[in-house]
N, C-alpha and C positions, 0 to 999 in steps of 0.2 A: 195570395196565398203565403203560407208560412214554409220556410225552407229548413230543412235539416239535412246537413252534409250534401247540400246542392240539390236535395229532392224534395218535391213539394209534400206537405204532410197535412194541410188543411186549407180549404178555400173560403174566403169571405166574399159575400156579395159586393159588387162594385156599384158604388153610388154614381150614377151618371146624371149629370144636369144639363138643362137646355142652354145652348150656346146663346140663342137669341134672348133669353131671360136675363143671362149674365151680362150681356152687353149694357143692359140698361143699369145693372147693379154696380158695374165697375167703371164708372165715370171717375176721372183722374182727380182725386182728392188731394194729390200732394201739395198743391199751393196753400192748403190749410194745415198741412202736417208739418210739425216743428222738429222732428227726428231727421237725422242724417245717416247715410250708411256707414258702417263701422269702418275704421282704419286704424292702424298703428304702425310701428316701425317695421313689422314683419308682413302685415296684411295691408296692402295698398290698392287693392283692385277697385274698391268702391261697391257700388250696387251689385249684389250677387246676380249671376246670369242664369236665366232659364230659357231652353232646357238645361238641366245639369242638377248637381247637389247643392241644395241650401244648407249651408253648415250652421247649426243651430247656435253655436257660441258667438257667431258673428252677427248678433242682433243689433239694431241700430243704436247709435248715440242719441241722447236726448233726455235719459233719465226716468225716474219713476212716474208712471202715468202717461208717458208719452211713447217711450220705446219699449218699455216692459212694465209689468206689474209683479212684484214679489211679496210675499206675506210677511217677511222680516226684513231687518236692515243689515243682515250679516251674509257674507259669502261663505257658506259652510265648506267649500273647497278651496279655492285660492286663498292662502294665507292662513288657513285653519288646518284642515285634513292636510293639505300640502303646505309645508312650511314656508313662510317668507324668507327666502333665501337668495332673492336676486335673480332667480331663473325665471325665463319667460313662462314655462308650463306651470310652474308653482304659484307664479303671482298673476297670472293672466286675468284681467279686469278685477283685481283685488278690492279695489274700492267700490264696487257696485255689488248690490245685494243679490242679483241672479247668482245662483250656485253652480259652479263650473270646477270641472276636475278634468282628467284625462286617463286614457287607457294605459295601464302599466303592466308590462310584460316581465315578471320577476319569478324567482324561485324562493319559497313557495309561491305558486301562481295566483294572479289576482284577476286580471282581464284575459289570460291567456290559458284558462283551464279547459279540459276536455268537456265541460258541462256547457260550454257555448253551442248554441244551435247554428249560428253563423259566426265566424271569427272575424273580430274587429282589426282595425288598423293599430298598430303600436303608437304610443304617444298622441292619440287622437283626442283633441278637446271636445268636451260635450257639456250640455246642460243637465244637472242633476238636482236631487233632493226636491223634487216637483210636487206642488200642493195644489188642490183644486182652487181654481180662479186666478191662478198665475197665468202670464201670457209674456210672450216676446214678439216683437214686430220687426220686420225685415223690409227694406226697400230693395226691390228686384227690378232688373230689366229684362222683360220677356221679349226675346228677339224674333219670336214667330208666333202668331195667333193660333189657337186651336185646342183641342182637347188633350189634357195632360193627366197620365197615370201617375199617382203619387205612391211612393214607396218610403218606408222609414226603417232606419237602423236604431235599436233601441235595447233597453232592458226594463222590465216590468216586475216589481216584486209581488204584485197583485193584478188582477184584471181591471186596468185603469182605462180611461177614456181621454181622447183628444178631440179638438175640433180645429178647422182651419178656416181663417176669413181671407177674404180678397177686398182690400179698401174698406175695411172694417165691417163687411158683410159676410156672415156665417155662410160658406158654400157647401159644407159637408154635414153638418149636424154632428152629434156624437160618434165617434169611431172607436171601436174596441182595440185595446192595445193589450193581447192576451199575456197572462203571466209568464214569465221564464223561470218560475221556481222549479228546481229540480231537488226533488227529495233525497237523492243519492249524495248530493253535496252536504256533508255534515258541518261545514263552517257556516254558522248563521249570516255573518255580514256579507259573506260572497254571494248570497242570493240576489244582491244588487248589481252583481257583475256578470250575470249570465247574458250574452247578447244574442240578438236575433234579428232578422230582416223580413218585413213584409213587402212584398213587390207589388200587391194589387190593393193597396189600402183604400183608395178612392179614385174616381174620375172627376176632374173639375175642367172647365172652360176658362181660358185666359185671352184677354186681348193683348195686342202687342204694345210694348212701350213700359215706361216707368209706373210701378204700382207698389202697394204694399201687400205683404203676406203676414199674417198674424197666427202663431201657433198658441193655442189655448190648452191648459191642462183642465179638462172638462170635469173629471171625476176620479176619486181614488188618490190619484197621484202615485208617489214612490216610483216614478219611472225616470229613466235617463234617456236623452235625446242627442244622438249623435249628428245625423243629418236627414233631411227630407229629400228624396230624389223626384225629380219632375222630368217625366219621359213624354214627349210628344207622341201621341197615338194616332191622331188624326187632325188634318188642318181643316178650317171651316170651308163650307162650300162657297163657290165663288158664282 
């Protein structure tokens, strides 16, 4: 469902997938995968942990066609919109084409407006300027097998769609990421900065252990991705 001021305003159907079917799809392909978990001077945790939040800016190291696909060679956020001034937030992954920015709480307001449906965190990095066909891949460590409910923190200038793959197998199909356009906001560029959270985007089954999650921009684009939350809702039958 979509939340506004903590209250549900719209429900989406939950995609439920068979755990038995996914067991055959989620064979460990990491031995053939050349990407590695992201790490830098501030983030040293390695593979992101599920259950928990998968931070979209921490996609794997490995480059174009391995850890990500982007439709151009320029990072539209780091070093461009955000000046290359030596600061961590402004230069985060500056030499990679995946477009990254961060939430700015300022006056006049940017990401801290009353037009948000759900308030974001300040100085939170996110993937933006998304286009259809782009994707980012993440090595994750699933600490408990079972069914996970996906939620996403996002903005969406139009009604875009995403999909999620596990070990390169699409497990969701196209998922609607509804527009966060607010007509009352008369500043056009700020339509890309209205944040919302969907807590019941889809249900998927995951095996325990290291594997990859890939976030695809399936249609329309013009979305910003902060994080995907993986909440364990049921363990497999024994």
